[in-house]
Each structure stands twice: as C-alpha cells, then as structure tokens.
C-alpha positions in Angstrom: 33.4 42.8 22.6 32.1 43.3 26.1 31.3 46.3 28.3 34.9 46.5 29.8 36.5 46.3 26.4 34.2 49.1 25.1 35.0 51.3 28.0 38.7 50.7 27.5 38.6 51.5 23.9 36.6 54.7 24.4 38.8 55.8 27.2 41.9 55.2 25.0 40.4 57.1 22.0 38.6 59.9 23.8 41.3 62.6 23.2 41.5 61.6 19.5 37.7 61.8 19.3 37.7 65.1 21.0 40.3 66.6 18.7 38.6 65.1 15.6 35.4 67.0 16.6 37.4 70.1 17.4 36.2 70.3 20.9 38.3 72.0 23.6 38.5 70.1 26.8 36.0 72.5 28.4 33.6 71.9 25.5 33.9 68.1 25.7 33.6 67.8 29.5 30.4 70.0 29.3 29.1 67.8 26.5 29.7 64.6 28.4 28.6 66.1 31.8 32.1 65.5 33.3 34.4 67.9 35.2 37.4 69.0 33.2 39.7 67.4 35.7 37.8 64.0 35.1 38.2 64.4 31.3 41.9 65.1 31.6 42.4 62.0 33.8 40.6 59.9 31.3 42.7 61.4 28.3 46.0 60.8 30.2 45.0 57.2 30.9 44.9 57.6 34.7 41.4 56.4 35.0 38.7 54.8 32.7 35.6 56.5 31.5 32.4 55.0 33.2 29.7 53.2 31.3 27.4 56.3 31.1 30.3 58.4 29.7 31.2 55.6 27.2 27.5 55.5 26.0 27.4 59.3 25.7 30.5 59.4 23.6 29.1 56.6 21.4 25.8 58.5 21.0 27.0 62.2 20.7 30.1 61.3 18.6 28.5 58.7 16.5 29.7 60.1 13.3 33.4 60.1 14.4 35.7 58.4 11.9 38.0 57.4 14.7 35.1 55.8 16.7 33.6 54.0 13.7 37.0 52.5 12.6 37.7 51.6 16.3 34.3 49.7 16.5 33.9 48.5 12.8 30.9 50.6 12.0 28.0 52.2 14.0 29.0 52.7 17.7 25.4 52.5 18.7 25.0 49.0 17.4 27.8 47.8 19.5 26.3 49.7 22.6 23.0 48.1 21.8 24.4 44.7 21.5 26.2 45.0 24.8 23.4 46.6 26.7 20.9 43.9 25.5 23.2 41.1 26.5 24.5 40.2 23.0 21.5 39.8 20.7 19.3 42.3 18.8 16.6 41.7 16.3 16.1 45.1 14.7 14.9 45.3 11.1 17.1 48.2 10.2 18.6 49.1 6.9 22.4 48.9 6.7 25.1 49.9 4.0 25.5 46.1 3.3 28.7 45.4 5.0 31.3 46.2 2.4 33.9 47.7 4.6 34.1 46.2 8.1 32.3 42.9 7.4 33.2 39.6 6.0 30.6 37.2 4.6 30.6 33.8 6.2 27.6 32.5 4.2 25.3 33.6 1.4 22.2 31.9 0.3 18.7 32.8 -0.9 19.5 36.5 -0.8 20.6 36.4 2.9 24.1 37.0 4.1 25.6 35.9 7.4 28.4 38.3 8.2 31.0 38.9 11.0 32.4 42.3 11.9 36.2 42.1 11.5 36.8 44.6 14.4 34.1 43.9 17.1 33.6 40.3 15.9 29.8 40.3 16.3 27.6 38.6 13.8 24.6 39.7 11.8 22.3 38.5 9.1 21.2 40.7 6.3 18.4 40.2 3.8 18.7 40.9 0.1 17.9 44.6 0.7 20.6 45.0 3.3 18.1 45.1 6.2 19.6 43.6 9.4 17.4 40.8 10.7 19.7 40.1 13.7 22.9 41.1 15.4 24.7 39.0 18.1 28.0 38.3 19.7 26.9 34.7 20.1 28.0 32.8 17.1 25.6 29.8 17.8 22.6 32.1 18.0 23.6 33.6 14.6 24.1 30.1 13.1 20.7 29.0 14.5 18.9 31.8 12.9 20.8 31.3 9.8 19.7 27.6 9.6 16.1 28.6 10.2 16.3 31.0 7.2 17.5 28.2 5.0 14.5 25.9 5.6 
C-alpha cells in the first residue's frame, strides 16, 4: 500500500467511519479541521481527502472496526510505514497476528508474517513483539535470514 492507495481507501470509507463513530457531519468536520462542505465533497466521492486528513482519520478513529478491517489491523502502523518509506523497526507488542496475518516462516520462536490486506511484512519474536515492519519483501527476508544465523 502506498500514500495514494491509503488516501483513496480513507476517502471511500470516511462516511462509514463517521457513521460508525456516530458523529454528525458538523462534528466530524470539526474533529478533522475541515469545512462541512469539504467533508460532504469527500463523502460523495467528488474529491479525495488530503494526506493530513487521512492521517488525522487514522489517528483519531484508530479504534474504528471499519478502518481496522480496511487496513488489516492498526491504522497507525500503516501510516507509519508509508511515512517512513516502507520500513519500521519498532519493538512493539502485537496481538500475534491471528486475524489479518498469514505466517510465511516460523523458526526459533520468530515468525515472518504478511498482512493479508495491506500486504506488508513483519517479524515477531516469541513474545509477539514486532521487530520490523516493511512493505519491502526483500528487506523482510534479509532480516529473517540474519535472525536464523
């Protein structure tokens, strides 16, 4: 997933996310710092949200089921990956990847996984801490091979 794809996805889902959060158009436009007219234009598919609005939606509506299902998990992980050119190395606790992830390799307590929706890769340790996240399969495989030594 890249910036344009994320912007398109958020723009297409914005009305559903707003409805799920039970916000009126006035409340949502105020929350996002948009005019109501701009919000209506996005919701009707006439224009796309900007990057700043997209990041704001992912941040402020992070717990949205619609958003999580659309991105395959934590929206901020996807935003971080895109903003950091596709690779992160946070040592962050995850839920283990039992819903939106498929295991590609398992060895020595480590798991190389791929998200089935956003298609990015990550490596978890045996305590479900994320060692790396990346959209670049080659980077994921290089880190994986280093862990196997």
